[in-house]
N, C-alpha and C positions, 0 to 999 in steps of 0.2 A: 791672360787666358785661363790660368788656374782658378781665377775667381769669377769666371763667366757664369752667368745663371744657367743652371742645368748641367754644367760640366761635371760637377761632383756627383750628381745623380747618375750620369752616364758611366762614370768610373765604377761606382758601386754596382750598377747593373752588369757591367762587363766582368767584374770580379765574381758576381753571383753566377753568371752564365758560364764562366770558364773554370771556376773553382768550387763553389758551393753546390750548384745543381749536380755536377758530376759525382760529388760525394753522396748526395741523396740517391743518385742513380745506382751507386754501388750497394746502397742499403735497399735496393729494389723499390725505390720510390720513383714513380713516373716523372718524366721531365715536366709535364704540366703541373702536377701537384708540387714538385720542387719549386717552380717559379712562384706558385701561389703562396707557399709557405715563406719564401723569401720576402714577399710583399707584406705578409702579416707581421713577420718578426722585425723587419727593418723599416716598416712604415711608420707614419706619425702616431698610430694607435698602439704600436709595439714598443720597441726601444726608444722611439721618438718621444714618448711621454717623459723620459728621463732627462731630456735635453736641458730643461730649466734647472735641474739640480746638478747635473754633470754636463757642462757645456761641450766636452770632448765627444759626447755621444752624437752631436749634430753632424760630425764629420763622417759618420758611418751609417747614417740613416737618410731616408728620402724626405726632404723638407716639404716639397709640394709636388706630389705625384701627378697632379693635373697637367704639369708642364709637358709630361711625356705622352699625354693622350693622343695628340695628332700622329706621332710616330707609331704608337700602339695600334691605332686604327688602320694604319698602313699594313700592319701584320695581318689583320683580318681580311683586308682587301686582297693581299697577295695570296692568302690561303684559298679564298673563294675563287680567285682568278685561276689558280692552278687546278682546282677541282673542276672548273669549267673546261679547262684544256683537256682533261681526261675524259670528258663526256663529248657529246655531239648533239645537235638539234634533234636528229632522228632518235637517238637513245633517250633523250629527255622526253620526247613525245611518247615513247614506250612506257615511261614512268608516270604518265598523266593520271592513271588510276590511283597511284599513291599520293601524288601531289594534291589533286582535287578531292580525292576520297578520304584517305587516312588523315591528310593535313587539315582539311575542313572539319572533319569529325573531331579531331583532337583539339583544335583551337576553340571550337564552339562549346563542346561539352566540358572541357577543362575550365574555360572562363565561367560558365554557369555553375559548375560544381564548386569551384574555389570561392566565387562570389557568394553563393548560397551559404557555404560553410562559415565565411567571415560574418555574414549577416546574423547567423545563428549565434556566433560568438560575441555579438554585441557591437560590431563595427557599424558606424553610420552608413546609410544607404550609398552615398557617392563613393565611399572608401571601398566597399565590397566590389562595386562595379569596376573601379579603376584597377585595383589590385588583382581582381580576377582576370582581367584582360592582359595585363602586363606580365603576370607570373605564368600565364598559360604558354608564353613563348619560352623557348629553350636557348641554350648557348651554342650557336653555330661554331664559334671558334674552338671551344673546348672539345665538343663532341667530335667534330671532323678532324681536329688535330690528333686526338686519341686514336681514331680509326686509321689515320695516315701513319702514325707511329707503329701500329700493329699490322700495316700493309693490308688493311681490310676496307679501304674506302670504296673499292670496286666490287666488294662482295655483296650478296643480297641484303645483308643487314646495313651495310654502308649506303647502298642505293636508296633503301626505304627511309633511313634516317635523313639523308640529304633531301629527299622529296618532301618530307614533313617540314624540314627546316626552311626550304624554299617557299613553301606556302606561308609559313610564319613570317618570312621577310615581306611577303606581299601584304600581310595584315598590318604592317607598320603604319601605313597611311590611315586606314579607318580608325585604328586605336588612338593615334595622335589627335585626330579630329574629334573623336568622341570625347576624349579628355578635355579638349578645348571647348567643346559645346557644354559639357558639364560645368566648366568653369565660368560660363556665361559669355563666351566670345561669339560674336556674330549674331545677326538678326534672323536670317532664314537658314537655320542650322542644317536641316536635312538636305536642302538644295546645295549648300556649300559642300557638304560631305560627298554628295553625288558627283559634283563637278570635280572635286579633288580626286576622287577615285577614277573618274573617266580620264582626267589629265594624266594620272599615273599609268593607266593601261595604254593610253596613246603614246606616252613617252617610251614605253617598252617596245611598242610596235615600230615607232620611228627609229629607235636605236638599232633594232634587229634588221630593218630594211636598209637603212643607210649604211650600217656597218658592213653588210655583205659587199657593198660596192666601193667602200672607201678604205677599209682596213687592209686588205691584201695589197692593193696598189701602194699604199704607204709603206708597208713592210718590204715589198719588192724594191722600192726606190732606195730604202736604207741598205738593203742587202747587196745591191749592185755596187755599193762603195767598198764592200769587203770589210767594213769596220764593225766589230762586235759592239763597240761603244754606241755607234749610231743606231744599230738594231735595238739595243736595250733602251736607248733614249726614246725611240718611236713607240716601243712597246709600253713603256711607262706612261707616255702621253696618251696612248689609247686606253689603258687601264684606268688611269686617274681621271681622264676626260669623261669616259662613260660612267664611272662611279659618281663623279660630280654631277653629271646630267640626271642620274636617278635620284641623287640627293636633292637636287633643285626641284624635282617633280614630287618631292615628299616621300620618296621610297628609301629603302635602306641602301647605303653606298655599297654594302657587301653584295647586294643583289646586282648592282651595276657591274661590279668586278666579275661576278659569275657570268653575266651576259657577255662581257668582253672575252672571257675565256672560251665561251661557246663559239663566238665568232672566229676565234683563232684555232679552234680545236681541229679543224680539217685542213689547216694550212701546212705548208712544207716546213715552216719554221717552229712548229709546236714544240718539238723535243729540245731544240736549241734554247728556246725561251725558258722552258721549264727548268733545265739544268742551271741556267744562269741566275734565275730568281730564287731557287730553293734555299740557299744559305740566308739571304735577306729575310725571306718569309719566316724561317725558324727563329731568328734573333728578334725580329719585330713582334712576333707572336709571344715570345718569351716576355718581352716588355709589356705586352697587353696583360698577360697573366699576373705579372708583378703588380700592375696598377689595380687589378681586381683585388688582389690580396691586401693592398693598402686600404681598401674601403672597409675591411672587417675590423671592428672595434672589440677586442677581447673583453674590455671592461663592460660594454653593453651586453655582450653575450653572457658574462658571468652574473651581471645584475638581474637579468631576466632569463636565466638559464632554463627554467621550467617551461614557460610559454614558448620560448624560441625553439627549444628542442621538440616540443609538441607540434609546433607549426611546421618545422622542418620535416618531421616524420610524416605529417599529414600531407604536405606538398608532394613529397616523393611518392607516397602511396597513391594519392589521387591521380597524379599525372601518369604514373606507371600503369595503373589499372585502365585509365582512359585510352592511352596509346595502345595497350594490349588489345582492348576491346575493338578499337577502330581497325587495327591491323588484321585481327581475326575476321572482322566483318567483311574486309576486302580480300580475303583469301590468303593471307600470310600464314605460313606454318607456325605452330605454337612456339617452337624453339626460337625462331626469328622474332616473333611478336614479343616474347618475354624480353629478349635482349634489347630490342629497340625501345620498349617501354621503360626499362631501367636506364638506358642511355640518355633518353630525353626527359627524364623525370626532374631535372634541375630547372631553376629559373635562369634567364639569360641576361646578357649585358644590357639589352634594351630596357630592362626593368629600371635600371638606374636613371635613364632618361625620363621615363614616364613618372617615376616617383618624384624627381626634381620638378617636373612640370606640374604635377598635382599639388605639390607643396606651395608653389607660386600661386596657384588658383585656389588655395585654401580648401582643397578637397581631401587632404590627409592631415590628421593631427600630427604634430611634431614627433611625439613619442612613438606613434605607430609607424611613421615613415622610417625612423631610426632603427626600430626593431625589424622592419621589413628588409632594409638594406642588409642587416646582419644575416637574416634568413636566406636572402638571395645569394650573398657571398659564400655562406657556408654550404649551400646546395651546390654551388659551382666547385668548391673545394672538394666535396665528396664525390664528384663525378668520376675521377679516376678509380676510386674504390668501387663505385657502383658499376663501372665498366667491367672491372675484373669479376665481380659477382655475376653480372649479366652474361659474360662469356661462359662462366662455369655452369650457370643455369641453362644456357642454350645448348651446351654439350650434353648435359644430362637429359634434356628433353628431345634432342635430335633423333635418337633411335625410335621414339614413339611416332615421329612425323614420317619416318621412312621405313615403316614395318613392311610395306610392299616391296622394298628394295633390300630386305634382309636376305641372307643366303637361303635358297629354297632347297627342296628335297634333291633336286638334280645335283646341286653343289655338294650337299652333305654326303651323297652316295658315290661321289667320284673316287677313283682309285689311281694311285701313281701319278697324281697331278702336282702342279706347282702352286704354292700359295704366295701371292704377291701382296706385301703390306705397303700401301701407298700407291696411287695411280697418277702421279704427276708426270713430269717430263721423263724421268728415268724409268718409272714403272711402265709407261706406255711403250718406251723403246724396247724394254725386255719382253713385253707382251707381243710386240711385232715380231721379234726373233722367234719366240715360242710358236706363234701362229705359222710362221714359214716352215718350221720343223714339225708342225702338227702335234705339238705337245700341249695337252689340256692344262688349263690354269684357272684359278679363282683369285680375284683381286678384291681387296677391301680398301675403301677410302672414305674420309669424313667430309668431302666436298660434295654436297648434294647436286650441284650443277654438273660436275664431272661425271657422277654416277648416272644421272639422267641421260647425258649425252652419249656415254659409252654403252649404256643399255639399249639405246635406240639403234646403235650400230650392231647389236646382237652379241656383245661381249659379256662374259660372266663377271661383271663388276658389281659389287654390292656395297651398300652403305653400312659402315661399321668401323669401330675402333680396332685396328689390327693388333694393338698391344694388350687387348683383353682376351683371357683364356677362353671365355664362353664364345666369343666371336670366331676365334680360330677353330674351335670345335665345330661350330656350324659350317665352317668352310671346309670341313673334312680334314683337319690337320693331322689326325691320328693315322690317316691312310695316305698322307701326302708323300710325294717322292723327294721334294726339296722345298725350301722356303727362300724368298727373296725379300730383304728388308730395305725399303727405299724411303722410309719416313724422314722428313726434314728435321724434326726436333730430335736432338740426341737422346734425351731422356725417354721419349716415346720409342725410339729404336731399341734402347736398352730393355725397356719393359717388354717389347715384342720378343726379343731374343730369350728373355727369361721365361716368358709364357710358352714359347716353342719348346725350350729345354724341359719344361715341366711336363708337356704333353708327349714329347718324343725325345728322350734323353740322348739318342744317337742320331738325331736329325741332321741333315746337311743344310746348313744355314749360310746363305750368301748375303752379305750386307754392304750397304753404302755407308761410309763414315765421313764425318766432317773433316777430320785431320788424323795424324798419326796417333795421337794420344787416345782419341775416341776409338780408332781402329784397334788399338792394343786392348782397350777395355772390352770391346765386343768379342775379340778373340778369346780372352780369358773366360768370358761368359759362355762360350761354346760355338761361336761362329767359325766355320772352316774356311770361308773365303771372304775377306774383307778388303774393300777398295776405298782408300781415303781419296775423296774426290779432288781435294786440293793437290795431293801428290801426283795423282794420275794425270791431271790436267797439266801439271808442270812437266812431267815426263813427255807427254805428247808435244807440248810446245818446244821442249828441248830437242826432240827428234826432228821437228820441222826446221829448227835453227841449224842443226848439224847437216841436214839434207841441203839446206840453202847455202851452206859453206862448202858444198861438193865433197863432203865426207862419204866414203863408200857405204852402200846400204848394209853390208854385213857388219861393218864397224859400228854403225848406228844401232843395229839390232843387238850387238854384243853389249854396248854401253847401257841400253835400256834394260837388258836382262840383268846386268850387274846391279843396276840401281834398284830393280824390283826385288832381287834376291836379298840385297842389304835391308830393304824395307821389311821384307818378310821375316828376316832374322831379328830385326828390332821389335817385331810384334810378339815374339815368343818370350 
């Protein structure tokens, strides 16, 4: 068993997932980038190069990462399936403008721009066409996993990115057949391409129609047994079966998994399935990222560092600009367009398939294909960094997109009002209480959808960063009666308290804190009423427990008062 093929690689991967990647995470390196770095370092082009001179190295490196590719592909399948579960056919139809608009614009213009740039650089005509088409597609796995980690897959940026990626998946069939045609396969090439594309569309239609009548009865049949194992078994059959069907039709298996998720998105088993699959998705995706890392050859990168770095910068710049232009053309705000552009500026895993196919058809010179693989892999490795830059750029540009939602003269001239920082669940609850007591308030929030919705209801909610002194001044902070800090991020809450103390040294600040330590810090900074949400939730639960044990109400109230007094004393 210990010498079984692939077993050593599995052990190395589990050590990486359980030990090495968490260490990277402590150094604030994202999980995706951590797995990619593990693949580079422990792959055949990393420490694996030393195996001939030091045989012991072979025990801690991946000999043949291709053995893990089937499992790695399952990670992508599960990711797209879960994303499909979180959508619905109706919501997907609402995104058609981005799928058919931004997606089509991005693929067409990126392919032409990259192909033209390669032709100018001296690449042979077939090479420019092939690489232009394959590099125009982005990495669904990396982009969506980063958005999932940030809890932003359902945000406007997440929906637009997913829309473009879905159109890219639809383009797999035409690109593969065009590459095959350029390689000389087939007599009537255009007719073959048309038939293949029609077959793919027909396959999607058949899957969606039959799936609506077959999927739910199958799940109900398994659920009636009461066995979680059988429910998971039938779920895996549905996901893998539909993914295999789209693969057989020449489409991406990831697209099939997404369609399976859409079919189950409105079923009563959706949440149960999502919870059970989540851990497997994370590990298998980690395996995929490791296999991507193993394709990067540091020696090739160093030998052709100048051209590769130049090509990498050009790829990112061209795709970011094209996606930004397409998004703006279809009405996406500047801040979101910039963020989506940077998020989708890398090449994707599909490039490896096209490059291998092109090499077999003698469409790419060997040296060019090797350098392109390095550029593709490096662009995927840079995506977590680009995602961070994109989010910062989006935040900087967001105020310009929402100038009409900035605090107006009415808010600036208010007297004795309450300023609420953050208008999520807690902020809305406080606003409801203030409305009932007819206490005026101004709220600031960075979620444009929340601001739009609340302003339609007639509430004085404005777009802005409540931790910035200038925004608080526009909200009439110098004449405010009190402040309520409900921001989720601890640092943002601290910055807001500091800004309030600067504007009103004796201000009454009420704040929500993550825990006792955070509450103590906010108290020292000037907040007069701080509620640690974890502690208060524990006290309320404790009260219910005591009441359920028939403890008298006055005794329960006394115990809660004692606990709160102790907590207050600890904060001083």
